[in-house]
Phi, psi and omega in degrees: 000172181242141178284001177288340176274141176249127177249128176256123182252119177264131181221158175096226182111185184255355186277170176296344178272010182303306177306317175299313181301315181303308182304311188293313178307311178304305184295315177301308172321299187302322177295321184279335178307333180301323190233355192215150164289132188227137167241111169279127180240110182269114182281134177257173185286350181275338188272000000 
């Protein structure tokens, strides 16, 4: 794969699944970093 691709992972949010979304988003970001440029955006309740 190529590091020329950038992937943005959105995590968090306002619902009851926020913590799970944050943990899953972080894990996914770490796995993708092996082959891609990755930016993790954690959405807060204010966003």
